[in-house]
MARNU-358824 format. One record per residue (C-alpha): residue number from 1; z, y negated, x. Coordinates in Angstrom, 2 decimals, decimal comma. Layout:
+-----+---------+---------+---------+
: num :      zz :      yy :      xx :
+-----+---------+---------+---------+
: NUM :       Z :       Y :       X :
...
+-----+---------+---------+---------+
***
This chain:
+-----+---------+---------+---------+
: num :      zz :      yy :      xx :
+-----+---------+---------+---------+
:   1 : -164,86 :   76,13 :   49,17 :
:   2 : -161,86 :   75,94 :   46,85 :
:   3 : -162,02 :   74,06 :   43,60 :
:   4 : -159,54 :   71,65 :   42,12 :
:   5 : -157,31 :   73,25 :   39,54 :
:   6 : -154,70 :   72,22 :   37,02 :
:   7 : -151,48 :   74,06 :   36,27 :
:   8 : -150,19 :   73,52 :   32,74 :
:   9 : -146,67 :   74,71 :   31,94 :
:  10 : -145,25 :   74,75 :   28,42 :
:  11 : -141,55 :   75,39 :   27,72 :
:  12 : -139,50 :   75,20 :   24,54 :
:  13 : -138,43 :   77,12 :   21,46 :
:  14 : -140,97 :   79,78 :   20,66 :
:  15 : -142,77 :   79,89 :   17,34 :
:  16 : -146,20 :   81,06 :   16,12 :
:  17 : -149,14 :   78,81 :   16,92 :
:  18 : -148,14 :   77,14 :   20,21 :
:  19 : -150,45 :   79,23 :   22,40 :
:  20 : -153,30 :   78,89 :   19,90 :
:  21 : -152,85 :   75,09 :   19,77 :
:  22 : -152,95 :   74,79 :   23,57 :
:  23 : -156,11 :   76,81 :   24,03 :
:  24 : -157,83 :   75,23 :   21,04 :
:  25 : -157,34 :   71,90 :   22,78 :
:  26 : -158,63 :   73,24 :   26,10 :
:  27 : -161,65 :   74,77 :   24,33 :
:  28 : -162,92 :   71,28 :   23,53 :
:  29 : -164,05 :   71,00 :   27,17 :
:  30 : -166,69 :   73,72 :   27,53 :
:  31 : -166,62 :   73,47 :   31,33 :
:  32 : -162,98 :   74,52 :   31,64 :
:  33 : -162,36 :   78,06 :   32,87 :
:  34 : -159,04 :   79,88 :   32,61 :
:  35 : -158,11 :   81,15 :   36,10 :
:  36 : -154,64 :   82,52 :   35,42 :
:  37 : -152,28 :   82,91 :   32,50 :
:  38 : -148,73 :   84,14 :   32,01 :
:  39 : -146,34 :   83,88 :   29,09 :
:  40 : -142,82 :   85,12 :   28,57 :
:  41 : -140,26 :   84,68 :   25,80 :
:  42 : -136,55 :   85,21 :   26,51 :
:  43 : -134,22 :   85,01 :   23,53 :
:  44 : -136,58 :   82,74 :   21,66 :
:  45 : -137,32 :   80,43 :   24,59 :
:  46 : -141,00 :   80,21 :   25,57 :
:  47 : -142,42 :   79,70 :   29,04 :
:  48 : -146,20 :   79,57 :   29,12 :
:  49 : -148,19 :   78,78 :   32,24 :
:  50 : -151,95 :   78,62 :   32,71 :
:  51 : -154,17 :   77,58 :   35,60 :
:  52 : -157,51 :   76,05 :   34,61 :
:  53 : -160,50 :   74,76 :   36,52 :
:  54 : -160,92 :   71,01 :   36,91 :
:  55 : -161,50 :   69,31 :   33,52 :
:  56 : -164,31 :   66,79 :   33,11 :
:  57 : -161,91 :   64,04 :   32,03 :
:  58 : -158,45 :   64,68 :   33,51 :
:  59 : -156,92 :   61,48 :   32,17 :
:  60 : -158,08 :   62,18 :   28,62 :
:  61 : -156,86 :   65,79 :   28,84 :
:  62 : -153,45 :   64,61 :   29,98 :
:  63 : -153,19 :   62,26 :   27,02 :
:  64 : -154,26 :   64,99 :   24,59 :
:  65 : -151,71 :   67,38 :   26,12 :
:  66 : -148,94 :   64,80 :   25,72 :
:  67 : -149,86 :   64,46 :   22,04 :
:  68 : -149,82 :   68,24 :   21,69 :
:  69 : -146,36 :   68,49 :   23,24 :
:  70 : -145,04 :   65,88 :   20,84 :
:  71 : -146,61 :   67,57 :   17,82 :
:  72 : -145,38 :   71,06 :   18,76 :
:  73 : -141,92 :   69,97 :   19,92 :
:  74 : -142,24 :   71,49 :   23,40 :
:  75 : -141,94 :   70,23 :   26,97 :
:  76 : -145,17 :   70,18 :   28,94 :
:  77 : -145,91 :   69,55 :   32,62 :
:  78 : -149,29 :   69,18 :   34,34 :
:  79 : -149,80 :   69,62 :   38,08 :
:  80 : -153,19 :   69,10 :   39,72 :
:  81 : -154,14 :   70,65 :   43,06 :
:  82 : -157,05 :   70,49 :   45,47 :
:  83 : -156,17 :   73,91 :   46,86 :
:  84 : -156,66 :   75,94 :   43,72 :
:  85 : -157,39 :   79,62 :   43,84 :
:  86 : -158,71 :   81,94 :   41,17 :
:  87 : -156,32 :   84,26 :   39,42 :
:  88 : -154,86 :   86,92 :   41,68 :
:  89 : -156,36 :   90,38 :   41,60 :
:  90 : -153,73 :   92,86 :   40,42 :
:  91 : -154,45 :   95,20 :   43,32 :
:  92 : -152,94 :   92,50 :   45,57 :
:  93 : -149,68 :   92,54 :   43,64 :
:  94 : -146,63 :   94,59 :   44,39 :
:  95 : -144,15 :   95,61 :   41,71 :
:  96 : -140,46 :   95,84 :   42,49 :
:  97 : -138,45 :   97,66 :   39,82 :
:  98 : -134,66 :   97,35 :   39,73 :
:  99 : -132,78 :   99,83 :   37,52 :
: 100 : -129,10 :  100,35 :   36,82 :
: 101 : -126,78 :  101,45 :   34,04 :
: 102 : -124,77 :   98,30 :   34,80 :
: 103 : -127,05 :   95,71 :   36,36 :
: 104 : -125,06 :   92,95 :   38,05 :
: 105 : -126,22 :   89,70 :   39,70 :
: 106 : -125,56 :   91,05 :   43,19 :
: 107 : -128,44 :   93,52 :   42,81 :
: 108 : -130,90 :   90,81 :   41,80 :
: 109 : -129,60 :   88,55 :   44,57 :
: 110 : -130,25 :   91,35 :   47,07 :
: 111 : -133,80 :   91,90 :   45,84 :
: 112 : -134,67 :   88,21 :   45,63 :
: 113 : -133,25 :   87,63 :   49,10 :
: 114 : -135,27 :   90,47 :   50,58 :
: 115 : -138,41 :   89,25 :   48,85 :
: 116 : -137,91 :   85,82 :   50,42 :
: 117 : -137,19 :   87,41 :   53,82 :
: 118 : -140,46 :   89,34 :   53,55 :
: 119 : -142,42 :   86,21 :   52,68 :
: 120 : -143,14 :   87,39 :   49,13 :
: 121 : -143,67 :   85,04 :   46,23 :
: 122 : -142,36 :   86,05 :   42,79 :
: 123 : -145,04 :   85,51 :   40,14 :
: 124 : -143,26 :   87,09 :   37,20 :
: 125 : -139,97 :   88,73 :   36,28 :
: 126 : -139,65 :   90,72 :   33,06 :
: 127 : -137,14 :   93,11 :   31,55 :
: 128 : -138,80 :   96,41 :   30,74 :
: 129 : -135,75 :   98,27 :   29,41 :
: 130 : -132,33 :   97,31 :   28,05 :
: 131 : -130,83 :  100,74 :   27,39 :
: 132 : -129,67 :  103,33 :   28,22 :
: 133 : -130,32 :  101,63 :   31,55 :
: 134 : -131,44 :   98,10 :   32,33 :
: 135 : -134,74 :   97,83 :   34,19 :
: 136 : -136,11 :   94,58 :   35,59 :
: 137 : -139,59 :   94,29 :   37,08 :
: 138 : -140,64 :   91,71 :   39,69 :
: 139 : -144,35 :   91,08 :   40,10 :
: 140 : -144,90 :   89,65 :   43,57 :
: 141 : -147,63 :   88,68 :   45,99 :
: 142 : -147,77 :   87,67 :   49,62 :
: 143 : -145,88 :   90,48 :   51,38 :
: 144 : -147,22 :   93,71 :   52,92 :
: 145 : -145,96 :   96,85 :   51,21 :
: 146 : -144,63 :   98,44 :   54,41 :
: 147 : -142,73 :   95,28 :   55,42 :
: 148 : -141,09 :   94,95 :   52,02 :
: 149 : -140,17 :   98,64 :   51,88 :
: 150 : -138,66 :   98,44 :   55,36 :
: 151 : -136,71 :   95,28 :   54,54 :
: 152 : -135,28 :   96,83 :   51,38 :
: 153 : -134,47 :  100,14 :   53,09 :
: 154 : -132,55 :   98,34 :   55,82 :
: 155 : -130,44 :   96,42 :   53,30 :
: 156 : -127,02 :   97,67 :   52,19 :
: 157 : -127,30 :  100,07 :   49,26 :
: 158 : -125,65 :   99,15 :   45,99 :
: 159 : -124,19 :  102,25 :   44,30 :
: 160 : -125,84 :  103,00 :   40,97 :
: 161 : -128,79 :  100,66 :   41,58 :
: 162 : -132,34 :  101,97 :   42,15 :
: 163 : -134,99 :   99,76 :   43,71 :
: 164 : -138,63 :  100,86 :   43,81 :
: 165 : -141,65 :   99,15 :   45,38 :
: 166 : -145,19 :  100,04 :   44,34 :
: 167 : -148,70 :   98,67 :   44,55 :
: 168 : -150,29 :   97,28 :   41,42 :
: 169 : -153,66 :   98,02 :   39,88 :
: 170 : -155,10 :  101,50 :   39,62 :
: 171 : -152,79 :  102,87 :   42,30 :
: 172 : -149,95 :  102,40 :   39,83 :
: 173 : -151,59 :  102,86 :   36,43 :
: 174 : -153,90 :  105,64 :   37,61 :
: 175 : -151,22 :  108,34 :   37,80 :
: 176 : -152,46 :  111,25 :   35,65 :
: 177 : -150,35 :  114,28 :   36,60 :
: 178 : -146,55 :  114,43 :   36,62 :
: 179 : -144,97 :  117,52 :   38,17 :
: 180 : -141,23 :  118,07 :   38,07 :
: 181 : -138,65 :  120,47 :   39,35 :
: 182 : -136,71 :  122,34 :   36,66 :
: 183 : -133,10 :  123,10 :   37,69 :
: 184 : -131,00 :  119,90 :   37,73 :
: 185 : -134,11 :  117,84 :   36,99 :
: 186 : -135,81 :  118,84 :   33,74 :
: 187 : -132,65 :  120,68 :   32,77 :
: 188 : -128,99 :  120,03 :   33,58 :
: 189 : -128,31 :  123,61 :   34,64 :
: 190 : -128,97 :  125,95 :   37,57 :
: 191 : -130,59 :  129,00 :   35,99 :
: 192 : -129,49 :  131,49 :   38,65 :
: 193 : -125,87 :  130,44 :   38,12 :
: 194 : -126,21 :  131,04 :   34,38 :
: 195 : -127,61 :  134,50 :   35,13 :
: 196 : -124,76 :  135,05 :   37,60 :
: 197 : -122,23 :  134,32 :   34,88 :
: 198 : -123,90 :  136,89 :   32,63 :
: 199 : -123,76 :  139,43 :   35,47 :
: 200 : -120,17 :  138,61 :   36,42 :
: 201 : -121,13 :  137,63 :   39,99 :
: 202 : -120,88 :  133,86 :   39,74 :
: 203 : -118,54 :  133,36 :   42,71 :
: 204 : -120,62 :  135,57 :   45,02 :
: 205 : -123,81 :  133,77 :   44,11 :
: 206 : -122,17 :  130,37 :   44,45 :
: 207 : -121,02 :  131,31 :   47,97 :
: 208 : -124,58 :  132,20 :   48,99 :
: 209 : -125,86 :  128,96 :   47,49 :
: 210 : -123,34 :  126,99 :   49,55 :
: 211 : -124,48 :  128,79 :   52,71 :
: 212 : -128,05 :  127,76 :   51,97 :
: 213 : -126,97 :  124,17 :   51,39 :
: 214 : -125,20 :  124,18 :   54,79 :
: 215 : -128,40 :  125,41 :   56,40 :
: 216 : -127,01 :  128,85 :   57,26 :
: 217 : -129,69 :  130,53 :   55,12 :
: 218 : -133,22 :  129,45 :   54,27 :
: 219 : -134,36 :  129,39 :   50,66 :
: 220 : -136,10 :  132,77 :   50,68 :
: 221 : -133,10 :  134,53 :   52,26 :
: 222 : -130,72 :  132,87 :   49,81 :
: 223 : -132,91 :  133,70 :   46,82 :
: 224 : -133,33 :  137,30 :   47,91 :
: 225 : -129,58 :  137,80 :   48,37 :
: 226 : -128,68 :  136,16 :   45,08 :
: 227 : -131,23 :  138,06 :   43,03 :
: 228 : -130,04 :  141,32 :   44,60 :
: 229 : -126,64 :  140,66 :   43,01 :
: 230 : -128,33 :  140,60 :   39,58 :
: 231 : -129,44 :  144,23 :   39,87 :
: 232 : -129,10 :  146,17 :   36,59 :
: 233 : -128,60 :  143,02 :   34,50 :
: 234 : -130,23 :  143,72 :   31,11 :
: 235 : -133,17 :  141,63 :   29,93 :
: 236 : -131,06 :  140,56 :   26,94 :
: 237 : -129,04 :  138,40 :   29,39 :
: 238 : -132,16 :  136,34 :   30,04 :
: 239 : -132,39 :  135,57 :   26,33 :
: 240 : -128,72 :  134,56 :   26,33 :
: 241 : -129,35 :  132,20 :   29,25 :
: 242 : -132,34 :  130,62 :   27,50 :
: 243 : -130,03 :  129,61 :   24,65 :
: 244 : -127,58 :  127,96 :   27,07 :
: 245 : -130,11 :  125,69 :   28,79 :
: 246 : -129,54 :  121,96 :   28,29 :
: 247 : -132,41 :  119,55 :   28,71 :
: 248 : -131,66 :  116,45 :   30,80 :
: 249 : -131,21 :  113,34 :   28,61 :
: 250 : -134,53 :  111,57 :   28,24 :
: 251 : -136,60 :  114,64 :   29,08 :
: 252 : -138,22 :  114,92 :   25,66 :
: 253 : -138,94 :  111,18 :   25,60 :
: 254 : -140,56 :  111,36 :   29,03 :
: 255 : -142,76 :  114,31 :   28,13 :
: 256 : -143,69 :  112,96 :   24,70 :
: 257 : -144,67 :  109,57 :   26,15 :
: 258 : -146,66 :  111,02 :   29,04 :
: 259 : -148,64 :  113,16 :   26,62 :
: 260 : -149,50 :  110,11 :   24,53 :
: 261 : -150,92 :  108,56 :   27,68 :
: 262 : -153,06 :  111,67 :   28,30 :
: 263 : -151,07 :  112,71 :   31,36 :
: 264 : -150,93 :  116,34 :   32,38 :
: 265 : -147,42 :  117,69 :   33,02 :
: 266 : -146,43 :  120,53 :   35,31 :
: 267 : -143,23 :  122,41 :   36,09 :
: 268 : -142,59 :  123,89 :   39,51 :
: 269 : -139,41 :  125,80 :   40,22 :
: 270 : -137,63 :  128,13 :   42,57 :
: 271 : -136,23 :  129,62 :   39,36 :
: 272 : -137,83 :  132,21 :   37,16 :
: 273 : -140,79 :  132,43 :   34,79 :
: 274 : -138,76 :  134,65 :   32,45 :
: 275 : -136,42 :  131,75 :   31,68 :
: 276 : -138,75 :  128,76 :   32,15 :
: 277 : -141,86 :  129,91 :   30,25 :
: 278 : -140,33 :  129,79 :   26,74 :
: 279 : -138,98 :  126,29 :   27,46 :
: 280 : -142,37 :  125,15 :   28,78 :
: 281 : -144,07 :  126,54 :   25,67 :
: 282 : -141,63 :  124,67 :   23,44 :
: 283 : -142,36 :  121,42 :   25,29 :
: 284 : -146,12 :  122,02 :   25,28 :
: 285 : -146,43 :  122,36 :   29,06 :
: 286 : -149,04 :  124,82 :   30,32 :
: 287 : -148,87 :  124,22 :   34,08 :
: 288 : -145,95 :  126,29 :   35,38 :
: 289 : -145,22 :  127,73 :   38,82 :
: 290 : -142,02 :  129,73 :   39,35 :
: 291 : -140,71 :  132,99 :   40,73 :
: 292 : -140,88 :  136,21 :   38,75 :
: 293 : -138,08 :  138,74 :   38,46 :
: 294 : -138,93 :  142,42 :   38,78 :
: 295 : -137,88 :  144,32 :   35,64 :
: 296 : -137,90 :  148,08 :   35,04 :
: 297 : -136,74 :  149,88 :   31,89 :
: 298 : -135,23 :  146,67 :   30,50 :
: 299 : -133,11 :  146,02 :   33,59 :
: 300 : -133,47 :  143,65 :   36,53 :
: 301 : -134,16 :  145,57 :   39,74 :
: 302 : -132,59 :  142,91 :   41,96 :
: 303 : -135,95 :  141,95 :   43,49 :
: 304 : -138,38 :  139,06 :   43,15 :
: 305 : -142,09 :  139,75 :   42,82 :
: 306 : -144,05 :  138,00 :   45,64 :
: 307 : -145,27 :  135,39 :   46,32 :
: 308 : -142,02 :  133,41 :   46,32 :
: 309 : -142,06 :  129,75 :   45,32 :
: 310 : -140,14 :  128,02 :   48,10 :
: 311 : -140,39 :  124,51 :   49,57 :
: 312 : -143,95 :  125,02 :   50,81 :
: 313 : -144,83 :  126,90 :   47,63 :
: 314 : -143,87 :  123,92 :   45,51 :
: 315 : -146,23 :  121,70 :   47,46 :
: 316 : -149,03 :  124,26 :   47,06 :
: 317 : -148,34 :  124,39 :   43,32 :
: 318 : -148,69 :  120,61 :   43,07 :
: 319 : -152,03 :  120,81 :   44,86 :
: 320 : -153,17 :  123,64 :   42,56 :
: 321 : -152,12 :  121,71 :   39,46 :
: 322 : -154,02 :  118,64 :   40,68 :
: 323 : -157,18 :  120,73 :   41,08 :
: 324 : -156,75 :  122,23 :   37,62 :
: 325 : -156,21 :  118,80 :   36,12 :
: 326 : -159,14 :  117,34 :   38,06 :
: 327 : -157,11 :  114,56 :   39,69 :
: 328 : -156,56 :  113,44 :   43,27 :
: 329 : -153,15 :  113,83 :   44,91 :
: 330 : -152,88 :  110,03 :   44,91 :
: 331 : -152,85 :  110,24 :   41,11 :
: 332 : -149,85 :  112,56 :   41,00 :
: 333 : -146,13 :  112,00 :   40,54 :
: 334 : -143,56 :  114,54 :   41,76 :
: 335 : -139,92 :  114,54 :   40,63 :
: 336 : -137,19 :  116,61 :   42,26 :
: 337 : -133,59 :  116,65 :   43,41 :
: 338 : -133,25 :  119,06 :   46,32 :
: 339 : -134,42 :  119,77 :   49,85 :
: 340 : -136,67 :  122,44 :   48,35 :
: 341 : -138,67 :  119,61 :   46,75 :
: 342 : -139,26 :  117,57 :   49,91 :
: 343 : -142,78 :  118,84 :   50,70 :
: 344 : -143,87 :  118,29 :   47,11 :
: 345 : -142,43 :  114,77 :   47,06 :
: 346 : -144,14 :  113,96 :   50,38 :
: 347 : -147,70 :  114,80 :   49,31 :
: 348 : -147,56 :  113,30 :   45,80 :
: 349 : -148,93 :  109,84 :   45,12 :
: 350 : -145,41 :  108,90 :   44,04 :
: 351 : -142,40 :  111,01 :   45,00 :
: 352 : -139,26 :  110,40 :   42,93 :
: 353 : -135,81 :  111,69 :   43,84 :
: 354 : -133,88 :  112,31 :   40,63 :
: 355 : -130,08 :  112,28 :   40,94 :
: 356 : -130,67 :  113,67 :   44,40 :
: 357 : -128,71 :  114,05 :   47,59 :
: 358 : -129,08 :  111,24 :   50,12 :
: 359 : -131,47 :  113,16 :   52,36 :
: 360 : -133,89 :  113,53 :   49,44 :
: 361 : -133,52 :  109,89 :   48,40 :
: 362 : -134,29 :  108,80 :   51,95 :
: 363 : -137,46 :  110,91 :   52,06 :
: 364 : -138,80 :  110,05 :   48,58 :
: 365 : -140,81 :  106,95 :   47,70 :
: 366 : -138,14 :  105,94 :   45,23 :
: 367 : -135,22 :  107,34 :   43,27 :
: 368 : -133,60 :  107,40 :   39,85 :
: 369 : -129,83 :  107,76 :   40,03 :
: 370 : -129,03 :  107,25 :   36,33 :
: 371 : -128,87 :  110,58 :   34,46 :
: 372 : -131,79 :  109,74 :   32,17 :
: 373 : -135,14 :  111,33 :   32,99 :
: 374 : -137,14 :  108,83 :   30,94 :
: 375 : -136,22 :  106,21 :   33,56 :
: 376 : -139,30 :  107,55 :   35,37 :
: 377 : -141,44 :  105,77 :   32,76 :
: 378 : -140,25 :  102,37 :   33,95 :
: 379 : -141,48 :  103,13 :   37,46 :
: 380 : -144,92 :  103,65 :   35,90 :
: 381 : -144,77 :  100,23 :   34,25 :
: 382 : -144,11 :  101,58 :   30,75 :
: 383 : -141,54 :   99,52 :   28,87 :
: 384 : -138,83 :  100,80 :   26,54 :
: 385 : -140,35 :   98,70 :   23,77 :
: 386 : -143,70 :  100,46 :   24,14 :
: 387 : -142,00 :  103,85 :   23,96 :
: 388 : -140,02 :  102,96 :   20,84 :
: 389 : -142,99 :  101,35 :   19,10 :
: 390 : -145,05 :  104,49 :   19,70 :
: 391 : -142,22 :  106,66 :   18,40 :
: 392 : -141,90 :  104,59 :   15,24 :
: 393 : -145,63 :  104,65 :   14,57 :
: 394 : -145,68 :  108,44 :   14,86 :
: 395 : -142,53 :  108,94 :   12,81 :
: 396 : -140,42 :  110,35 :   15,67 :
+-----+---------+---------+---------+
***
């Protein structure tokens, strides 16, 4: 049997003490229970809503609330209902995150329209980041996840706009292991192309890469042929390549923030330990899976030491990392950009396509198309303000 409830909404110019005054007044009736509460401030304008159980003396409460509104200089509305429900459990919520370097009304119109089409009710909208990209989060209830995902996927895509749908509760906040690809994800470069430049075989290696991208060669064949062209390259070239590597913007912020949240981080790559390991050590990452070049007398032999990390190998590495970290696959996040990452993205609790080709975006749970790796944090519900506050407190 549902109980009668009262919705109290306060709007006006924000200042200290308004929330305290409201709940001090409500505390005078010891039978009142708070069933739901939300508050947001946008550019100094307060909106505060709370649902309470039925007061003992509704008429007296209404009069006291009117006096409070007058004293605090705010607008206050009271709506009573005989169909009240207790506060929603967060596991029932879905979170829709909209991200873009230039967020325009058409993107929000698309999302809001699809939410309505799916029968979803918007309970809260907040901005979780303002730069370098804008990220807006919708908290909704009332629509099945699969229906909403299908509705959004069938809508026209807006270039430069990423839209992600996730469950709330522990399924979202319980992610404890983040595993990412290296080339064109953690870093802006393709390591084998940097090695090819050192060996003077860039064009030949690029041609093989293009064959693999067309599907004329599988990954292992392409890797084997490309590494063969590096035969007799001195080890000193690897050190030269390490100095050329450029981290993707936002990579350090992502890693630093995840560590503060006690997340484990792993790197999995079709590239090479000889180049990746020093970078991983610098970033404080101990979980690394990559290929290993065969070296003899200070020269590359043109061969890779088995086993080779290919598409299936990346998925196995994610599973191994999860076991080492003591977490379930549902608690993992995988980030990648290429077809070689598809198996890894598929088995992770959340698969994210980062600046990826369309086939990878279509297969992943969601995507980040802005060239900032820390945009992943917003998909985990971490706001830019939280990141910056933590940085300031630690002196970063």
